[in-house]
C-alpha positions, -999 to +999 in steps of 0.1 A: -001-001+000+029+022-005+027+054-027+054+072-047+062+110-051+062+113-090+039+141-102+007+133-121+009+134-160-012+158-183-033+150-214-044+119-200-070+095-216-093+077-191-116+049-197-145+046-172-163+012-175-196+015-159-198+051-167-235+056-166-243+045-130-244+062-097-206+064-091-198+062-128-217+096-136-199+113-107-165+099-117-171+113-152-181+147-140-151+149-116-127+138-145-144+163-168-132+192-147-096+180-144-072+201-166-048+169-166-075+148-183-078+154-220-104+128-229-128+103-215-142+072-228-174+062-212-181+027-216-217+012-208-241-015-220-264+013-234-250+045-247-267+075-230-281+108-241-263+126-212-237+150-227-205+148-204-175+172-208-145+155-228-165+123-230-172+099-259-195+069-255-188+034-264-211+003-259-197-029-243-209-056-222-182-068-200-197-102-195-209-109-230-188-092-256-155-106-269-125-098-249-110-081-278-137-053-277-123-045-241-087-045-254-096-023-284-113+003-260-083+002-235-055+005-260-037+038-256-053+046-224-035+059-195-061+050-168-090+024-167-115+030-139-137-001-133-171+007-118-194-017-136-215-037-113-249-057-114-268-057-081-298-077-094-313-104-098-307-116-062-326-146-068-303-158-095-266-152-081-252-168-113-261-139-134-245-115-111-214-137-107-210-137-144-211-099-147-195-090-115-167-115-112-161-130-145-167-096-162-146-077-138-117-101-144-119-097-181-117-060-176-085-063-154-070-088-179-078-066-210-062-036-190-030-056-186-030-067-221-034-032-234-006-023-212-026+004-192-005+021-167-031+026-140-061+006-130-088+018-104-112-007-092-144+001-071-144-025-043-166-017-013-172-019+025-190-050+016-156-068+009-146-067+044-151-096+070-175-088+100-158-063+123-163-040+151-188-012+153-173+005+183-139+014+166-128+019+132-106-005+112-081+004+084-075-012+051-056-042+067-088-056+080-096-090+063-115-088+032-134-121+030-168-106+029-201-121+042-201-154+021-238-161+022-247-129+004-239-123-034-227-088-033-202-091-005-190-126-017-183-111-051-165-081-038-143-103-017-135-126-047-123-099-066-101-087-037-083-120-038-080-120-075-065-086-075-041-099-047-027-122-073-030-101-103-012-072-085+017-094-078+021-104-114+014-070-131+021-041-107+057-045-101+051-030-065+078-041-040+097-059-065+070-084-072+062-095-109+077-084-142+049-057-146+033-048-179+041-022-207+077-030-214+084-036-178+066-006-164+045-019-136+007-013-134-004+010-106-035-006-090-059+013-068-089-001-049-116+021-034-137+008-007-166+031-001-195+029+022-233+031+011-231+056-019-260+079-022-270+110-044-301+127-055-298+116-091-295+080-082-325+078-060-349+061-086-323+036-095-319+027-057-355+024-053-357+000-081-327-021-069-332-022-031-369-012-024-388-028-053-421-016-070-444-020-041-430+005-017-440+043-028-405+059-027-420+094-031-445+088-001-417+071+020-394+101+016-418+128+029-410+140+064-430+121+090-442+095+065-421+067+082-433+068+118-408+045+134-372+033+127-363+001+141-332+003+163-315-030+156-285-045+172-255-038+149-274-010+128-244+011+125-230+017+089-213+045+069-223+063+039-207+086+014-221+110-013-215+099-049-199+132-058-172+126-032-166+091-045-163+106-080-137+130-067-118+099-051-118+083-086-102+115-099-075+116-074-067+080-076-062+084-114-041+113-112-022+109-080+007+085-077-008+062-051-016+026-050-035-001-028-067+003-010-086+033+003-115+034+026-141+062+016-168+072+041-180+104+057-191+113+092-210+106+112-216+069+114-252+062+105-273+046+133-309+043+142-309+078+161-295+097+128-320+078+106-349+088+128-338+124+130-335+125+092-369+107+087-386+126+114-395+093+131-390+078+165-369+050+174-382+016+185-359-012+200-364-043+178-345-077+177-328-082+144-343-118+141-378-100+139-368-076+111-347-103+092-379-128+092-402-101+078-375-092+052-370-129+044-406-137+037-411-105+015-379-115-004-390-152-010-425-138-023-407-114-046-421-084-029-387-068-022-354-072-042-331-070-011-322-104+002-321-114+041-285-124+036-276-088+025-294-077+056-272-099+078-242-088+061-249-050+067-254-058+105-220-073+106-199-045+086-171-028+103-168+008+108-141+020+083-110+044+093-107+068+063-072+083+076-054+069+046-077+084+019-074+118+036-036+118+041-022+099+011-049+104-015-058+140-004-095+132-003-116+153+019-155+147+013-176+177+009-208+161+022-215+146+056-237+118+063-269+137+067-263+155+034-259+122+017-291+106+032-311+138+026-299+137-011-313+103-014-347+112+003-349+143-020-344+122-049-370+098-040-396+124-032-389+139-066-386+108-087-349+121-096-329+107-121-303+113-151-304+108-189-286+074-186-304+040-185-294+030-150-304+064-136-335+069-156-361+083-133-386+059-148-384+028-172-403+023-202-418-009-188-426+005-154-434-012-120-457-036-136-427-051-154-408-054-122-437-073-106-442-095-137-405-105-141-402-112-104-386-087-080-349-094-076-351-124-102-342-106-135-320-076-143 
């Protein structure tokens, strides 16, 4: 996890894979404002109508397209930022595995084949093994995830893959021959907490709440009367714009290794109740899990009970390294991130990209007919 002191280059060509989602749009916006960046190639399964500065759009499916397609897109790039991720269907984990794990490995290998000097990968707090809630852990905490849930299992698997990949290709610490004529690849792993912004609210309603819960109604002050105060309900959030800024810094600054990304304060039932204008009610985690499990089995909500378990066991992250070595300082606190999400839910907010569209052409009836959490 060492860093070097060489200055950032200029006139950079950056490729962002998964450029149309929650973090991707923020990363593209941050990179577009950087004078060091000359051009951005935004890669997505569906080309958006969103006009982003310095950006040209390319269609690619990391799970399905020929690997040569990614190689052609990466060739000549100075930086590849990998953000593509498929959250659903939770009832068919082989589908998410094919995109998230096998597709990500395709991205890493194509970047190495194209001799890209810098690879930035969006990992997650979800990659961490269960940990403490009363103290913060740094990037050395084990990253074995919560194996019963697809999301942390996939994030943790990619951490293990990158361990070996980094030894082979980075040349860090004298390990491996490197790429690009002996010049080692600089690899950065970003591990954010829960990422929110106003424009991603409609997408997150579809991914995690499902079609039966009225997001606009739930987001109104006082509409949620109580917040369950569950044992272990302490987690961290971060605004998407601040993660986008971390992507920019990781691309430009001569750092390598893992960086935790989260803002203050840590979110608990008290903060949630304050933001929602609700009261806290002590509740055993088993009761809340049983209700969620029943709804998930009936395809009424897309969030699985295994992911609920993972959230209750996530450690609290120490962000010192991101602040001191990456030079990252979040502009939004946890309340800002949460209120941005709620404002987006109230307004049905979105963007002119397929993942962040405020409404889909098929609507909520399609979500029910195809089975919530069953098909992407």
